[in-house]
C-alpha positions in Angstrom: 0.0 0.0 -0.3 1.4 3.2 -0.8 2.2 6.4 1.3 -0.2 9.4 1.8 1.0 11.8 -0.8 2.6 15.2 1.2 0.9 18.5 0.0 4.0 20.9 -0.7 4.2 24.7 -0.5 7.0 26.9 -1.4 8.5 30.2 -0.3 11.2 32.6 -0.6 14.1 32.8 2.4 13.2 36.3 3.7 16.6 36.9 4.1 18.0 35.5 0.5 15.4 35.9 -1.7 17.1 33.8 -4.5 16.7 30.8 -1.7 14.0 28.7 -1.9 12.2 27.4 1.3 10.1 24.0 0.8 7.8 22.9 3.2 5.0 20.1 3.8 3.1 18.4 5.7 3.8 14.8 8.3 2.9 11.6 6.1 1.9 8.9 8.7 4.6 6.5 8.6 7.3 8.7 6.6 10.7 8.8 8.1 12.1 10.4 5.5 11.2 12.8 2.3 12.8 12.3 -1.0 13.4 16.2 -2.5 13.1 16.3 -7.0 13.5 19.6 -8.8 13.7 20.2 -12.4 13.4 23.6 -14.6 10.5 22.0 -16.9 7.6 21.9 -15.5 6.9 18.5 -16.5 10.2 16.6 -17.2 13.7 15.6 -16.2 12.6 15.6 -12.1 15.9 14.9 -10.2 16.8 14.2 -6.6 18.4 16.7 -4.8 18.0 15.7 -1.5 16.8 13.4 1.2 15.4 14.9 4.6 14.1 13.8 7.7 12.5 17.2 8.0 9.5 18.4 6.9 11.5 21.7 5.3 14.1 22.1 3.1 15.9 25.1 1.8 17.1 25.0 -2.1 19.8 27.3 -2.9 19.5 26.5 -6.9 20.1 29.9 -8.4 19.7 30.7 -11.7 17.8 34.4 -12.1 15.1 34.2 -13.6 14.8 30.4 -13.7 11.7 28.7 -12.9 12.6 26.0 -10.5 9.9 22.9 -10.3 9.7 21.0 -7.1 7.8 17.8 -6.1 8.4 15.5 -2.9 8.0 11.9 -2.4 7.3 10.4 1.3 9.3 7.0 2.4 7.8 5.3 5.3 10.2 2.9 7.8 9.1 -0.2 5.2 10.7 1.5 2.0 6.9 2.1 0.9 7.1 5.8 -1.2 4.3 7.8 -1.8 3.3 8.9 -5.3 4.7 12.2 -5.6 3.6 15.7 -4.0 2.0 18.4 -6.2 3.9 20.2 -8.0 4.8 23.9 -6.8 7.5 26.7 -8.4 9.4 29.5 -8.0 11.2 31.7 -10.4 14.6 32.2 -8.6 15.1 36.3 -7.8 18.4 38.4 -7.8 20.0 38.4 -4.3 19.3 41.4 -2.4 22.2 44.1 -2.5 23.6 45.3 0.9 24.5 48.8 0.7 27.3 51.1 2.5 27.1 55.4 2.4 29.4 57.5 2.6 30.4 61.5 1.9 32.3 61.7 -1.0 33.4 66.3 -1.2 30.4 66.5 1.1 27.9 64.2 -1.4 26.9 61.1 -0.6 28.0 58.3 -2.4 25.9 54.6 -2.3 28.2 51.5 -2.5 27.1 48.2 -3.0 28.6 44.3 -4.0 28.4 42.9 -7.3 25.1 40.7 -7.5 25.6 37.9 -8.8 22.9 37.9 -12.5 22.4 41.4 -12.2 22.9 43.6 -15.4 22.1 46.8 -13.6 20.9 48.3 -10.8 18.5 50.9 -9.5 19.1 53.7 -7.3 16.1 55.1 -5.3 16.1 58.3 -2.6 13.8 60.0 -0.3 14.3 62.6 1.9 12.4 60.5 4.8 12.5 56.7 6.0 9.3 56.2 5.2 8.9 59.1 2.6 8.0 58.7 -1.4 11.1 57.3 -3.0 12.2 58.0 -6.5 14.5 56.5 -8.7 17.2 58.7 -9.3 19.9 56.5 -11.5 19.9 53.0 -13.0 23.8 51.9 -13.7 25.7 49.3 -14.1 28.4 50.4 -12.1 28.5 49.3 -8.1 28.5 53.1 -6.7 26.8 56.5 -6.9 27.6 59.9 -5.6 24.7 62.0 -5.6 26.0 65.2 -7.1 22.3 66.8 -7.5 22.0 66.7 -3.3 21.2 69.6 -1.7 23.7 70.7 1.4 22.4 70.3 5.1 19.9 67.7 3.8 19.5 63.9 5.0 18.9 61.6 2.0 18.0 58.0 2.2 18.8 55.7 -0.3 17.8 52.2 -1.4 19.1 49.9 -4.3 17.5 46.8 -6.1 19.4 44.6 -8.7 17.9 44.1 -12.2 18.6 41.4 -14.9 17.3 41.1 -18.4 14.2 39.3 -17.1 12.3 41.6 -15.1 10.9 38.5 -12.8 14.3 38.3 -11.5 14.8 41.9 -9.8 15.9 41.4 -6.2 14.5 43.1 -3.3 15.3 46.3 -2.0 18.6 46.7 0.1 18.1 48.2 3.5 17.6 51.4 3.7 20.7 54.4 4.6 20.4 57.3 4.8 23.4 60.6 5.4 23.4 64.1 5.7 24.7 66.2 2.6 27.6 68.7 3.2 
């Protein structure tokens, strides 16, 4: 007799938007679960992990690529369930981490290159909860805000973009500095 079929869900990791978190319900009698992945919805699923828990973090990463998942429950007697429902998630780019300093009195926002990014969007506001306006799109990893007004505090955030718009990163944490 086959084991019950797990019900699978997938979400993004809250700290690493490119990492997928799979979770499923416990199946009575199951001692482990097999995780299968594919980049096609109906073909070539490969076993990527066997775990004894009800969650799995997948670090597969190619920005803009959809990853499809299925899970099987395995009982202590070696009986396997049918595949779970199929779920998928398109990988995002990693979230940029920014730093900020003054360069000749003007705010300079910098960040490390994000794998898979083709450009970066820089946003600015004059209050943390204010309306952010995109002030620049660049392929570089820094921006000196030469239009900053002396004595004004500016708040910045950055997101990474790739050719596949479904693969934009989450916004960076907001950083601020007062122009001199």
